[in-house]
N, C-alpha and C positions, 0 to 999 in steps of 0.2 A: 809723842810720836805721830808723824804725819804720813799721808798717803804717799808722799814722794821718797820717803826714806826706805832703807834696805828691806825691812820686814814689812808685811802688810798691815794695814790699819783698816780692817773691813767691818762695816756695821750692818746689821740686819734688824729691821723692825717687824715685829709679829704681833697678831691681834689676840693671842693668848700664850700662856707660859709653856704648856706642853708643846705647842707648835714651835715657839721659840727654841726650845731645847732640842727638839728634833732636827731643826735646820741647823742649829749651832754645832751639833755633833758631826753633821755632814761636812760642815765647813772645816772643822778640825781635821777630819779625815782627809779632806782634799788638800789643805794647806800644810798640814804637819804642825800647825801652831795651836796653842791652847785658846780655848774659847770660854768666856764668861757670860752667863745668862743673867741679866739683871732682873730683880723681882720688883722693881718700882722705877718711876720716872725720875730717878735722882741718881747721881753718880755716887758710888759707895765711898764711905770715908776710907782714906788711905790710897784711893785711887786704883787703877787697873793696868799699871804699867807692865805687868807680867802677862797681859793678855792681848795679843794683837788682833784678836777677833772678838767682837762683842755683840750680843743679840739683846734686844730690848722688847719686852712684852708691854703692849698698851691696854690690854684687857678692854678692847673696844668692839668686839664682835656684835654684841647684843645691845649696844647703846645707841642713842640717836645719832644720826650721820654727822650733824654739825659737830657734836662733841667728839665723835671719832676722828674727824678731820683735825680738830684741835690737838688731840693727844698725839697723833701721828706727826704733826707738824712740830710739836714740842720735842718729840723723841729724835726726829731727824736733825733739828738744830742741836740737841744735846750731843749726839753723835759727831757733828761737824765741829762744834765748840771744843771737843776733846781730841780732834785730829782723826776721826774715823769717817770714811767715806760710806754713805748709805748705798750699798750695792744691791740690796734686796728688801722687798716688802713681802714678808711671809704671809700667804693666804691659805685658808683652809682648803684641804684637797676635795671637799664637796662645795666649795665656793660660797659657804655661808657667810653672812655678816656684811659689813660695810666695805666691800671690795673697791668699788668704784671711787667713793670719797677719800679712802685711805691711800689708794694709788695717786689720786689727784694731789693729795697733801705732799707726798714725797717728790713728785715731779715739780711742783710749785716751789718746794724748797731748794731743789737743784737747779731750777732756772729754765729758761726757754731753750728749746732744742733737745732737751732730755726725752727719753722714750721708755715706756715700760712694756715688757712682754708679760702678759697675764695668762697663766695656765694652771689648772688644777692637776696636771698630769703627774702621776707618781706610779710608773709602771710596776715597781716592786710590790706596791700595795693595791694593785688592781684598778688604778684610776688612769684613763687614757682619754684622749680627745681625737676625733676624726670628723672632717666636715663641719668643724665648729661645734660639734655635739660632744658634751662630756659624759663619759661613762663610768660607772662604778661596777666592776666585775661584769662588764658587758651590758649592763642596764642603764638606760638613759637616766641621767642624774634626777630629773623631775619625777621619775617613776620609782625611785628608792624611798627609804624610810626618811631621808632628809626633808622630803616634801611635808612631813608632819612634824618637823622639828618645833618644839614649843616656843622657842626664842627666836629662831632664825630659819624659818622655813624657805626652801628653794623650790620654785615652781616652774623654772625655765631651764631646759637642757642646753640651749644654743648659747655659747658663751659670748659671742659678740652681741646678741640681743640682750642678754642679761646685763652686760656692761653698759650698753647704750641707755638703758634704764637707770643707771646709777651715776653716770658721769656726763659732764658737759663737754669733755674733751672729745676730739675725733677718734673713732675706734676703727681699726682695720684688722685684716686676717693674714696669717701666713699659713698656706695650704700644706697638706702633707707632701704633695709632689715637690714643692720648694725645699721643704726640710730634708726629704730624701735625695735632693740634688746636691746636698752638702753644704758646709759651712759658708762657702763662698756665695752661694745662691742665696742663703739666709742673710748674710751681710749686705748683699745687693738690695734685697727686698726691704730690709730695715732702713737703709739709706734712701731708697726711693720713696718710701711712704713717709719718712721723716721730712723729706724736702716738700712733700705735698701738705705738711702740717699735721700729719697723724701723729698722736702722742701715745696712744694705747693700741698694742698689737696683740691679737689672740691666736697663737700659733697651735697647729695640730701636733700631737706627739703620742705615739703608741709604744715606743720601746726606749730603752736606755740609750741606744744609738741616736734616736731622734733627739733625745735631750741633749746629748753631746754636741750634735750638729747645731742646735739652737745656741747653746753656750758659747761655742766657738765663733759662730756667726756674730753674736753680740760683741764679743771681744774684737773681731776684726772690723766691724762696721765703722768705727771711728766716731760713733755717736754715743753720747752719755747715756748708758742704759741701766735700767733696773730690772731685776728679775723679781717678778710677782708670782710666787708659786709655793707649793708645799715643802720645797727644799732641794729636790735633785737638780733643778735648773740653776738655782743659786750656786750649789757646788760646781756645776759644770762650768758656769760663767766665771767663778773664782779661779778654777784650775787654768782656763784658758787665758784669763787676764794675767795670771802669775807665771805663765809658762816661760821657762827660761830665766825666772827671777827666783822669787822666794818659794814658790810652790814645791812641795816635796821636802822642804827642809824640815828639821826637827826643832821642837821647842818645848820647854819645860816650864810648869808653874805649878806650885803646890797650893792646894786649898788651904785656907786659913784654918788651922786646927789639924787634928791627928785623926785619920781615919780609924775605924775600929780595930782593935788588936786582933791578931790571929786567935782562933779558938772557936767554940760553938757559936753559931750565929742564930739570931732571932729577929724576925721581921714583923713590922707592924703595917698592916694593909689599911688604907683609908680610901674607900670608894663610895661616893655619894650618888652616883648615877642610878636611874631607874630604868634605863634602856634595856630592851630584850637581850642585846649583845652583852651588856655588862652583867646582867643576871646570869646569863649562860657561862660567861667567863668565871664568875665567882662560884657558881655551883660546881664547875669543873675543878677550880682550885680547892674547894672543900673536899671533893672526892679524892683527888690525886695527892694531896698533901696532908690530909687530916687537919687542915686549918680550922681554927675555932674563930668564927666571925660573929660578932654581936650585932643584931639588928637594931638599927637606930629608928626612933620615931621622928622622921624629918619634919612633919607638921609641928611636932612640940618645939623643935629647935627654931622654927619660923615664927612662933607666937611670942607671947610676952617673955620678959627677961626671967621671971621666976619659974615659968614652965620649962623654958629652955635650960636653966641651971639644974633643975631637978632631973632632966633627961641626961644631961652631960654627966652629972654626978653618978647616976645610976649605970650608965654605959662604962665609965672609967672603972668603977668598982667591980663590974663584971669582968672587964679585961684583966684587972689586977688579980682576980680570983682564978684565972686560968693556970692550970699546972704547967710548970717549967718544961715538962716533957713535950709540950707542943711549940715547935719552933716558928710556926706561922699563926699569928693572931691578928685581929682587926675588926673593922666595922663596915656594915654595908646598910642598905635600906631597901625594903620591899615595897614602900608606899609610893603610889603615883598620885600626886596632888591634883585636884581638879582644876585649880587656878594658881599658878606660881608667877607673880610678878618679879620684876628685877630686885626690888627691895627684899622681898621674902627669900628669893634665891640667895642674896647676899648674906642674909641672917643664917640660913641653913648651911652655907659654906663656912661661915664663921664658927658655927657650932661645931662642925666636923673638925675644924682646925683646933679648936679648944680641947675637944677630946683627945686629938693627937698630941698636943702639947702636954696635957696632964698625964696621958699614958706614958710618954717618954720620961717623965719625972717619976712616976709611981711603979711602973711595971719593970720588973727586973729583967736584965739580959738583952734588951733591945739593941740591936746593932745596925738595922737598916730600916728603910721606910719606903713603902710602895704606895704611890698615889695615882689615881685614875681620874682624869678630867681636869681641864685647864683651871676652872674656877676653884676646885678643891685644892689643887697643888699650889696656886697662887696664895690662897687663904692660909694654908699651912705654913708656907715659907715666910709669910709676912708675920704670923703669929710667933714663929721661931726667930724672928728678927734677923733673918738671913738676907743680906744684901744682894747676893748673887749665888749662882750655882756654878761650880767648875765642871764643865761637861767633859766626860771621859770616854763614853763608848756607847754605840748603838746596840741595843738589846735585839730589837726587830724594828722594821720600818715604823717610825713615829713613836718609838718608845726608847728612852735614854737613861743611861746611868751617869750619875755625877756625885759630887760632894758639896754640901753646904758651905758657903763661904761667910764667916762671920756669925754674929748672933748668938742665940743661947746654946745651940748644938753644932758648933763649927766642926767640919770634917765628917758629919753623919753622912753615911752612904744613902743615896736615894735613887730610886727609878721612878720616872714620870712617864705616864702614857695618855694619849688623848682618849676621851670617853668612847669614841666610835671606831677605835683603831683595833686591828687584829682579828684573829678567829677565836674559837672557844678555848684554845690552849694558851692565849696571850698572857693572862694573868699568872699562870703557872710558870711560863718562860721567864716573866719578869721577877717573880719571887725567888725562883731557883737561881737566877743570875746573882741575886743579893746573898743568898745562902752559900754560893759557891766562891764568891770573891774573897 
């Protein structure tokens, strides 16, 4: 299926899996077509002919810039080789990670003349940009907790300045006045700056109407554009691009496997983050749902294999011993490690994934899975050998429900959420969504 045929063949590249899923479900809502979210930089066996929209996670947020660039280039070429046009480079709503190098990689793959609009704006989740300054619930980005992120700290609130430090490409702005003047003004601004050689544009946006104006302007500009954002601009750009064509059509595609049958539901929670927000969400979950969450020694998972195995076995046994009267069970950690490098973080994520896989085998009655954090979600999906996730619905902004495609538990219902997403009630909303479906 190619871009020029009747239905869309839209591709999105994201730097982590939960972000990919969040953008993918917005794409489905916009186009009416099913979206598959790949869990690896490989095309799944059997192909994805039933999925006109595909998102790929490169897991490149916290790695060296050169490697991030290589992964994104590989993902863009993979999409093009299978007939999907890379229309978006999903970036974190707090602009963490290798934003500049990854945007460069997509533009270089698409060729000269292509332009990226880069914004962290997601009004529904409190992310806005004005005067080039990015805000999180009204607080300048560099003054929020993301300044102290252990792997990807952000110490600059002015988006054009942040991008100029990360890319060799010319960077420009689109002011809020231009955005509020409408799609025509946006299209003119894109065209004018593109003619001057600008390849990266940082637009202001405070409302959903601003986002729509930007998306429509991109579609009207006649310039090959890429939306580099947390999802809303991608959806607006897709809607405008497909207007009068496939947009609004309906499509169907079944996940490989059978979703859990009707009857009593039981959810497994896998949350490895130690951020204050995650702790607050899990505390609220335990109070509101009488969830039984076993505390994992993350340090043990990150040490030698024997120590990790002992901890995994202990936790799985504790989960299996929980009475069936508790429909919500799972794992969390309260430990804040003084030094966690990328290798250790990977071992910890793999340990949580192993706990999840063994729990799904040994614990009776589990019908759904809730994962919090991109690294944990990816590790769990790979341990379960799921090649992709069939995205179904947005539970709340940046939290998505879907079904696993292929692997050891095909059709298993899953909700994925970013680690820094939502308020205190977010985990409760995600788990109740799984229990109610």
